[in-house]
C-alpha positions in Angstrom: 155.0 127.7 34.7 156.3 131.0 33.6 158.8 131.5 36.4 156.2 130.8 39.1 157.5 127.5 40.3 160.4 125.1 40.2 161.1 121.6 38.9 163.7 119.1 40.2 164.4 115.9 38.3 167.1 113.6 39.7 168.3 110.1 39.9 167.6 108.4 43.2 170.7 107.7 45.2 169.3 104.6 46.9 166.8 103.1 44.4 166.8 102.4 40.6 164.4 105.3 39.8 164.2 108.9 38.8 162.6 111.4 41.2 160.4 114.2 39.9 159.5 117.2 42.1 157.3 120.1 41.0 156.5 123.1 43.2 153.9 125.7 42.1 151.0 127.4 43.7 148.3 125.6 41.7 148.0 122.0 42.6 146.6 121.0 39.2 149.5 122.6 37.4 152.0 120.8 39.6 150.3 117.5 39.0 150.1 118.0 35.2 153.7 119.0 34.9 154.9 116.2 37.1 152.9 113.6 35.3 154.1 114.8 31.9 157.7 114.6 33.0 157.3 111.2 34.6 155.6 109.9 31.4 158.4 111.3 29.2 161.1 109.7 31.4 159.3 106.4 31.4 158.9 106.4 27.6 162.7 106.9 27.2 163.5 104.0 29.4 161.5 101.4 27.4 
C-alpha cells in the first residue's frame, strides 16, 4: 500500500476470532490485502 492506507489485525475481545481491517482509497486493494491477511491467519490456525 506504500504508505497510502492502514491495516489493523487484532484478536476479538468477545468472540474466538481475529479481526482484520484495511483502509485504503482503492476498494480492490483493500479487499485484496484483507483477503490475503485473513487467508494467512486461517492457514496458521489449522
